[in-house]
C-alpha positions as CSV (number, residue, x, y, z in Angstrom):
1,X,31.5,-24.2,-7.0
2,X,34.2,-21.4,-6.6
3,X,33.3,-17.9,-4.9
4,X,32.7,-15.2,-7.7
5,X,33.8,-12.5,-5.2
6,X,37.5,-14.3,-4.9
7,X,39.8,-12.0,-5.9
8,X,37.4,-9.0,-6.4
9,X,38.5,-5.7,-5.4
10,X,35.8,-3.3,-3.6
11,X,36.3,0.2,-4.9
12,X,34.2,2.2,-2.6
13,X,30.6,1.6,-4.4
14,X,32.3,-0.7,-7.1
15,X,32.5,-4.4,-7.3
16,X,35.2,-5.5,-9.8
17,X,36.1,-9.0,-10.7
18,X,36.2,-8.7,-14.5
19,X,39.7,-7.7,-16.3
20,X,38.1,-5.3,-18.4
21,X,36.7,-3.6,-15.6
22,X,39.8,-3.8,-13.6
23,X,41.5,-1.8,-16.4
24,X,38.9,0.9,-16.2
25,X,39.7,1.3,-12.6
26,X,43.5,1.2,-13.0
27,X,43.3,3.8,-15.9
28,X,41.3,5.8,-13.5
29,X,44.0,5.6,-10.7
30,X,46.8,6.2,-13.1
31,X,45.2,9.5,-14.3
32,X,44.2,10.5,-10.9
33,X,47.5,12.0,-9.8
34,X,47.3,14.6,-12.7
35,X,45.2,17.4,-13.2
36,X,44.0,16.4,-16.8
37,X,40.4,16.6,-17.9
38,X,38.7,13.0,-18.2
39,X,35.9,12.0,-20.5
40,X,34.1,9.0,-19.2
41,X,32.1,7.2,-21.9
42,X,29.6,4.3,-21.8
43,X,26.1,3.4,-21.9
44,X,23.6,4.3,-19.6
45,X,23.7,2.4,-16.0
46,X,27.3,1.0,-16.6
47,X,28.7,3.2,-13.6
48,X,30.2,6.1,-15.3
49,X,29.5,8.5,-12.3
50,X,31.0,5.8,-10.0
51,X,34.2,5.9,-11.7
52,X,34.3,9.6,-11.8
53,X,33.9,9.4,-8.0
54,X,36.5,6.8,-7.4
55,X,38.9,9.0,-9.4
56,X,38.1,12.0,-7.4
57,X,38.6,10.0,-4.1
58,X,42.0,8.6,-5.6
59,X,43.4,12.0,-6.3
60,X,45.0,14.6,-4.0
61,X,41.6,16.5,-4.1
62,X,39.9,13.5,-2.5
63,X,39.0,15.4,0.6
64,X,37.8,18.5,-1.5
65,X,34.3,18.9,-2.7
66,X,32.9,16.5,-5.5
67,X,30.3,18.5,-7.2
68,X,27.9,16.8,-9.8
69,X,26.4,18.9,-12.4
70,X,23.6,17.2,-14.5
71,X,24.2,18.9,-18.1
72,X,20.8,17.6,-19.6
73,X,18.8,20.2,-17.5
74,X,18.8,22.7,-20.0
75,X,19.8,26.4,-20.2
76,X,16.3,27.7,-18.9
77,X,16.6,25.7,-15.6
78,X,19.5,28.4,-14.3
79,X,19.9,32.2,-13.8
80,X,20.4,34.3,-16.7
81,X,24.3,33.6,-16.5
82,X,23.6,30.1,-16.4
83,X,25.4,27.3,-14.3
84,X,29.1,28.4,-15.6
85,X,28.5,32.0,-14.2
86,X,30.6,30.8,-11.3
87,X,28.0,28.5,-9.1
88,X,29.2,25.0,-9.8
89,X,32.7,26.0,-10.2
90,X,32.9,27.9,-6.8
91,X,31.1,25.0,-5.2
92,X,33.7,22.7,-6.5
93,X,36.6,24.8,-6.2
94,X,39.8,22.8,-4.9
95,X,37.7,19.5,-5.8
96,X,36.1,17.9,-8.8
97,X,33.4,19.2,-11.0
98,X,31.6,16.1,-12.5
99,X,29.6,17.2,-15.6
100,X,27.2,14.2,-15.9
101,X,25.9,13.6,-19.4
102,X,27.9,16.3,-21.2
103,X,26.7,15.3,-24.5
104,X,23.0,16.4,-23.5
105,X,24.0,19.9,-23.0
106,X,22.7,22.6,-25.6
107,X,24.8,24.6,-27.7
108,X,24.4,27.7,-25.6
109,X,25.6,26.1,-22.5
110,X,28.3,24.5,-24.2
111,X,29.7,27.9,-25.5
112,X,29.6,29.2,-21.9
113,X,31.3,25.8,-20.3
114,X,34.1,26.4,-23.3
115,X,34.8,29.8,-22.3
116,X,35.0,29.0,-18.6
117,X,37.3,26.1,-19.4
118,X,39.5,28.3,-22.0
119,X,39.6,31.2,-19.4
120,X,39.8,29.1,-16.2
121,X,37.7,31.7,-14.6
122,X,33.9,31.9,-13.9
123,X,31.8,34.5,-12.5
124,X,28.8,36.8,-13.4
125,X,30.5,40.2,-14.3
126,X,34.2,39.7,-13.2
127,X,36.0,36.4,-14.1
128,X,36.9,34.5,-10.8
129,X,39.8,32.2,-11.1
130,X,38.8,28.4,-10.1
131,X,40.8,25.5,-9.2
132,X,38.8,22.5,-10.3
133,X,39.5,19.1,-11.8
134,X,36.9,18.5,-14.5
135,X,35.4,15.1,-15.2
136,X,32.8,14.8,-17.8
137,X,30.4,11.6,-18.6
138,X,28.4,10.9,-21.6
139,X,26.5,8.2,-23.0
140,X,26.5,9.7,-26.4
141,X,28.8,9.2,-29.3
142,X,30.1,12.7,-29.4
143,X,31.9,12.6,-32.4
144,X,28.5,11.5,-34.1
145,X,26.8,14.7,-32.2
146,X,29.4,16.7,-33.8
147,X,28.8,15.6,-37.3
148,X,25.0,16.4,-36.5
149,X,26.1,19.9,-35.4
150,X,24.7,19.1,-31.6
151,X,28.2,19.3,-30.2
152,X,30.9,21.7,-30.4
153,X,34.0,20.3,-31.8
154,X,36.5,22.6,-29.8
155,X,34.6,21.5,-26.7
156,X,35.1,17.9,-27.4
157,X,38.7,18.5,-27.9
158,X,38.8,20.5,-24.3
159,X,36.8,17.5,-22.6
160,X,38.5,14.5,-24.2
161,X,42.1,14.8,-23.0
162,X,41.9,11.4,-21.1
163,X,39.1,9.2,-22.2
164,X,38.0,6.2,-20.1
165,X,35.2,4.0,-21.6
166,X,33.3,2.0,-19.2
167,X,32.1,-1.5,-20.9
168,X,28.5,-2.7,-20.2
169,X,27.9,-5.4,-17.7
170,X,27.1,-7.7,-20.6
171,X,30.9,-7.4,-21.8
172,X,31.8,-8.2,-18.0
173,X,31.0,-11.6,-17.1
174,X,33.0,-11.9,-14.3
175,X,31.3,-9.0,-12.5
176,X,27.7,-10.3,-12.9
177,X,28.4,-13.2,-10.3
178,X,30.3,-10.9,-8.1
179,X,27.9,-8.3,-8.1
180,X,24.9,-11.1,-7.4
181,X,27.0,-12.2,-4.3
182,X,28.1,-8.8,-3.0
183,X,24.3,-7.8,-3.4
184,X,23.0,-11.1,-1.6
185,X,25.6,-10.4,1.3
186,X,24.9,-6.7,1.5
187,X,20.7,-7.3,1.8
188,X,21.1,-10.5,3.9
189,X,23.0,-8.7,6.5
190,X,20.3,-5.9,6.4
């Protein structure tokens, strides 16, 4: 039998053998040199955050901060100025801000995020310019969320500059064997 990891490229935390996932990685690497906002979509558990981290590491910002912000936390979990009052933008300055599961953000936070993206400023009372690459992920159908009145269409168009869809593992048969072999090797060595 053939080795399922033969021809497999290991991208940091990703094991890629299937052509559909190789296309995702190629797209991420192609867009890494730009500062375009990237929207990474796919079901829960497909590796959207791993793709976003690879995009960051492949970019000129790779040595700078990679800050993950969980958007589903809800506005009440933050100070009165919210997460976009400067905090996460300041922490990611020069690097990448990952807006994880942006589809779960409430409308009030969406408005604040949109304002920060439009003005390229964040801060409590005086806007502070920021230099941040934005990558957003979602497992939701944002166009459906827009139709249901749960996601702002103007924010969608700001975030959907470049879209990368990560296919589920059931659509990546070559990755199944490669991942199994990779995990077996990793844990056998431990």
